[in-house]
C-alpha positions in Angstrom: 13.1 10.3 -7.4 10.4 10.5 -4.7 10.0 14.2 -5.1 8.6 13.9 -8.6 6.2 11.1 -7.5 5.2 13.2 -4.5 4.1 16.0 -6.8 2.1 13.6 -8.9 0.2 12.7 -5.7 -0.5 16.4 -4.8 -3.6 16.6 -7.0 -7.1 15.8 -6.1 -7.9 12.2 -5.2 -9.6 10.0 -7.8 -13.2 10.9 -8.3 -14.4 7.4 -7.5 -13.0 4.6 -5.3 -11.9 1.5 -7.1 -11.1 3.0 -10.5 -8.1 1.1 -11.8 -7.5 -0.6 -8.5 -6.4 -4.1 -7.6 -9.0 -6.5 -6.2 -8.2 -7.1 -2.5 -9.3 -10.8 -2.9 -7.3 -11.6 -6.1 -3.7 -12.8 -6.0 -1.3 -9.9 -5.8 2.5 -10.4 -5.6 4.8 -7.9 -3.8 8.3 -7.4 -5.0 11.1 -5.4 -3.4 14.7 -4.7 -4.2 17.4 -3.9 -1.8 15.1 -3.4 1.2 16.8 -3.3 4.6 15.7 -5.8 7.3 13.7 -3.0 9.0 12.1 -2.1 5.6 11.2 -5.7 4.9 9.8 -6.1 8.4 7.6 -3.1 7.7 6.4 -4.6 4.4 5.7 -7.9 6.1 3.8 -5.9 8.8 1.7 -4.1 6.2 0.7 -7.4 4.6 -0.2 -8.8 8.0 -2.4 -5.8 8.8 -4.4 -6.3 5.6 -4.6 -10.0 6.0 -6.0 -9.5 9.5 -8.7 -7.4 7.8 -9.6 -10.2 5.4 -7.7 -9.1 2.3 -6.5 -12.3 0.8 -4.6 -10.6 -2.1 -1.3 -11.2 -0.3 -1.7 -14.8 0.6 0.8 -15.6 -2.2 3.0 -12.5 -1.8 6.5 -13.1 -2.9 9.3 -10.9 -1.7 12.2 -10.5 -4.0 13.6 -8.5 -6.9 11.2 -7.2 -9.5 10.5 -9.9 -12.1 10.9 -12.7 -9.5 7.3 -12.9 -8.4 6.2 -15.6 -10.8 2.9 -16.3 -9.1 1.9 -12.7 -9.2 3.1 -12.2 -12.8 1.1 -15.2 -13.9 -1.9 -13.6 -12.3 -1.0 -10.3 -13.9 -0.8 -8.5 -10.6 2.6 -7.4 -9.1 3.2 -4.3 -7.0 6.9 -3.3 -6.5 7.7 -1.5 -3.3 10.7 0.7 -3.4 12.5 2.8 -0.8 14.4 6.0 -1.6 15.5 9.3 0.1 12.9 12.0 0.3 12.0 15.1 2.2 11.0 14.4 5.8 7.3 15.5 5.2 6.9 12.9 2.5 6.0 9.4 3.7 5.0 7.4 0.6 3.0 7.3 -2.6 1.2 4.7 -4.8 1.9 5.0 -8.5 -0.9 3.2 -10.3 0.6 3.7 -13.7 3.7 1.7 -12.7 2.1 -0.5 -10.0 4.7 0.6 -7.5 4.8 2.0 -4.0 7.5 4.5 -3.1 8.4 4.9 0.6 10.7 7.4 2.3 13.8 5.6 3.3 14.1 7.9 6.4 11.2 6.0 8.0 13.2 3.4 9.9 10.7 2.0 12.5 9.2 -1.2 11.1 5.8 -0.4 12.7 5.7 3.1 11.1 6.8 1.6 7.7 4.0 -1.0 8.1 1.4 1.7 8.5 2.7 3.8 5.5 3.0 0.7 3.2 -0.5 -0.4 4.3 -1.8 3.1 3.6 -0.3 3.0 0.1 -1.6 -0.5 -0.5 -5.0 0.9 0.5 -4.7 3.2 -2.5 -3.8 0.2 -4.6 -7.1 -1.4 -3.5 -9.0 1.7 -4.6 -9.3 3.6 -1.3 -9.0 7.4 -1.2 -7.9 9.7 1.6 -10.3 10.1 4.5 -10.3 13.5 6.3 -9.2 13.1 9.9 -12.3 15.2 10.8 -14.5 12.5 9.3 -13.0 9.5 11.3 -9.7 7.9 12.2 -8.6 5.8 9.4 -5.5 4.1 7.9 -6.4 6.4 4.9 -6.0 9.7 6.8 -3.4 11.8 4.9 0.0 11.7 6.7 -1.1 8.8 9.0 1.8 7.1 10.8 0.0 5.3 13.6 -3.6 4.1 12.7 -3.8 0.6 11.2 -6.7 -0.5 9.0 -10.0 0.1 10.9 -13.4 -1.6 10.7 -14.5 1.2 8.4 -11.4 0.7 6.2 -12.2 -3.0 6.0 -15.8 -2.1 5.1 -14.7 0.3 2.4 -12.5 -2.5 0.8 -15.4 -4.9 1.1 -17.8 -2.4 -0.6 -15.4 -2.4 -3.5 -14.5 -6.0 -3.8 -16.8 -8.0 -1.6 -15.8 -10.2 1.3 -12.8 -12.4 0.5 -13.4 -16.1 0.9 
């Protein structure tokens, strides 16, 4: 399942940041189904990383099965995070057409899962990949260690303003 999604992500990044993205300041519910404790810890870590950078979208994040996030559904914004088997080189992908994040189940360290989920949520906020030659960023392709940086926060704020 992830292999097909990975190929969809192989193309060029969107031509402009923010196109079809979720407001980092508006309510956004997160759903999961059958996440292991380590995977759930990674999701929680990703939400904490973005909250620490001022994104208030996840203040009402509701873990649970798809369809159970009533607050997010009422606001019209729900992202489903799924884990599945994939090739080792694949970490994750954000599918904007289905509002879902797909993560490689072979990533078992919660800290690594947190970075990968936060990276994919960065795409959900409208961020595009940043070349490692340009700067260290959560949005570097293949990133497994760098959390959201000051510049990542500034990029989100440039799209959505500073959350209050």
